[in-house]
C-alpha positions in Angstrom: 78.6 156.0 45.8 80.2 152.6 46.4 78.9 150.1 49.0 80.8 147.2 50.5 79.0 143.9 49.7 79.4 141.6 52.7 80.3 138.1 51.5 80.5 135.7 54.4 80.4 132.0 53.4 78.2 129.6 55.3 80.1 128.3 58.3 77.8 125.5 59.2 79.9 122.8 57.4 83.1 124.0 59.1 81.4 124.1 62.5 80.2 120.5 62.1 83.6 119.3 61.1 85.3 121.1 64.0 82.8 119.6 66.4 83.5 116.1 64.9 87.2 116.6 65.3 86.8 117.8 68.9 84.6 114.8 69.8 87.2 112.3 68.6 90.2 114.2 69.8 89.3 115.7 73.1 92.7 117.1 74.1 93.2 119.1 70.9 93.0 122.9 71.0 92.1 125.3 68.2 95.6 125.3 66.8 95.8 121.6 66.3 92.2 121.5 65.0 93.2 124.2 62.5 96.1 122.0 61.3 93.8 119.0 60.8 91.3 121.2 58.9 94.0 122.5 56.5 95.3 118.9 55.9 91.7 117.9 54.9 91.6 120.8 52.4 89.4 123.4 54.2 90.4 127.0 53.5 89.9 128.3 57.0 91.7 131.2 58.7 93.2 130.3 62.1 91.4 133.3 63.7 88.1 132.0 62.3 88.9 128.6 63.7 89.4 130.1 67.1 86.3 132.1 66.9 84.2 129.1 66.0 85.7 127.0 68.8 84.9 129.8 71.3 81.3 130.0 70.0 80.8 126.2 70.3 82.4 126.2 73.8 85.2 123.8 72.8 88.0 125.2 74.9 90.3 123.0 76.8 90.0 122.9 80.6 92.7 124.8 82.5 94.7 122.5 84.7 94.8 123.6 88.3 98.3 123.2 90.0 98.4 120.7 92.8 99.1 122.3 96.1 102.1 121.2 98.0 101.4 119.7 101.4 103.3 121.5 104.2 105.5 119.4 106.6 
């Protein structure tokens, strides 16, 4: 019988780097952070980047539309 051997790499270094990027560039979302990680040489999947950003609570705030004042 064959068993699948689960091989997950340690994500602590990637999480630290994502946190550093989000502290210096507040307005960047997970897509832009992913581009910066790839430029630095990290081999990270975009879905994994999104998952880490959600776990760390680094989502951008949603902008509320301004209400128009009636006449």
